[in-house]
C-alpha positions, 0 to 999 in steps of 0.5 A, spaced: 116 643 534 110 644 531 109 651 528 104 656 532 097 657 528 097 664 525 091 668 529 087 674 527 083 677 533 077 682 532 075 685 539 081 686 543 078 689 549 077 687 557 077 679 555 081 680 548 087 684 550 089 679 556 089 674 551 093 677 546 098 679 552 099 671 553 099 669 546 104 673 543 110 671 548 108 664 546 110 665 539 103 666 536 103 671 530 097 676 531 093 681 527 089 685 532 083 690 530 078 693 535 073 699 533 077 703 539 084 705 536 087 705 543 085 698 544 089 696 537 095 700 540 095 696 546 095 690 543 100 692 538 104 694 544 103 687 547 106 684 540 101 684 535 100 687 528 095 692 528 090 691 522 085 696 519 079 692 519 076 686 521 077 683 514 084 685 514 086 681 520 084 675 516 089 676 511 094 670 512 091 668 519 089 660 520 084 662 525 080 668 526 078 670 533 072 674 535 071 677 542 065 682 542 060 684 546 053 683 542 050 678 537 050 684 532 057 686 533 059 679 531 054 679 525 057 686 523 065 683 524 063 677 520 058 679 515 058 686 515 062 691 510 069 689 511 067 683 515 072 677 515 067 673 511 069 677 505 076 675 505 076 668 508 077 662 504 078 654 506 081 652 511 081 658 515 076 657 521 072 663 525 073 662 533 068 666 537 069 667 544 063 672 545 057 670 548 051 671 543 044 668 542 044 661 540 039 661 534 043 666 531 050 663 533 048 657 529 045 661 523 052 664 523 056 658 522 051 655 517 052 662 513 059 662 513 060 655 511 055 656 505 058 663 503 066 662 504 066 654 505 070 655 512 068 652 519 065 656 525 067 654 532 063 657 538 067 657 544 064 662 549 069 662 555 068 663 563 073 666 568 074 673 566 080 677 564 085 674 570 083 667 567 084 670 559 091 673 561 093 666 565 091 661 560 086 658 565 079 660 562 074 655 562 071 654 554 065 650 552 065 649 545 061 647 539 063 645 532 065 640 527 070 635 530 075 636 524 075 644 526 076 643 533 082 638 532 085 644 528 084 649 533 086 644 539 093 647 540 090 654 541 085 652 546 091 648 550 094 655 551 088 659 553 084 654 557 085 650 564 079 646 562 076 645 554 070 641 553 067 640 546 060 640 547 058 638 540 055 641 533 056 648 532 051 652 537 052 647 543 058 651 546 053 657 546 047 653 550 052 651 555 054 658 556 047 660 557 047 655 563 053 657 565 050 664 565 044 662 569 048 659 574 052 665 575 047 670 575 043 667 580 049 666 584 051 673 584 044 675 587 046 669 593 053 672 594 050 679 595 045 676 600 050 673 604 054 679 604 048 683 607 046 678 612 053 677 615 054 684 616 047 685 619 048 679 624 055 682 626 060 677 625 066 678 621 063 677 614 070 677 611 072 671 613 066 667 611 069 664 605 075 661 609 069 659 614 065 655 609 071 653 604 070 645 603 063 645 605 057 644 600 056 652 600 063 653 597 064 655 590 068 659 585 063 665 587 064 664 594 072 665 594 073 670 588 066 674 587 064 674 595 070 678 597 070 683 592 063 684 594 064 685 601 070 690 600 066 694 595 071 693 589 067 694 583 072 696 578 070 691 572 072 684 571 066 683 567 061 689 566 054 689 569 051 691 562 054 684 559 051 680 565 045 683 564 045 682 556 047 675 557 041 674 562 036 677 558 039 672 552 038 666 557 031 668 559 029 668 552 032 662 550 029 658 556 022 661 554 023 658 547 024 651 551 019 652 556 024 651 561 022 654 568 027 659 571 024 663 576 031 664 580 035 666 574 028 671 573 029 674 580 037 675 578 035 678 572 030 683 575 036 685 580 040 687 574 035 691 571 034 695 577 042 696 577 042 698 570 036 703 572 040 706 577 046 707 572 051 702 574 052 699 567 060 700 567 061 697 574 063 690 575 058 685 576 059 684 583 056 691 584 049 688 584 050 689 592 048 696 591 041 694 590 041 690 596 044 696 600 038 701 597 
């Protein structure tokens, strides 16, 4: 039996903690760090060892995993004071599950290779905390083929679908497209809820009614019911999707690619944030329509 990879984990919050809770019982040795001490305590309760800093998680780890909310947070965790780059040595690899800006993702990979001689895999995810905890994430990855192969056993334990999209940065490009589709889809689901209720039909039955047809989707089956029931406990924060849509907009502008549908969704989420709902689930975009 092949020994499990040793993992360092920086960022054990909404997405990282469920993954720790999945991986520890599978036999992975995990060192965990988060700027929120309670999250480190929760990871320790799940079987991880508590680390004192981002650099500390890298001690003895084969892979250093990142699951952080912003591009700046990733840069700080890797290249800041007591960042993982200060102690990394080949053949250690950084695997970043965060959603960050494409150009800076590529730059981080190049900088890490030059400064430490270590590999970088951008591996943004889709599926939310339930998929993170059940090992059914969709992962789109960018990285050198040799680095991908070294980490493949981990991906097999956390992903229902894993796709190597190309060189470092390619996974992040795919995630931008994912968020474009997700953002516009959230707006469409909200409009469907409002319209179904206004028309007087049993709005809760719409996913059942449309299942298997061309309108069917994961958003219809998973997001729509939460909207219809007004369940806004976060499986993904409004602030996070807003941040992602701002990045998609910037990336698309650089490519001179038209994204009017995504632009409308971005405006809705800006309004939702203005109303003070940044800590609710992304399904709360319905609140904009209800006003």
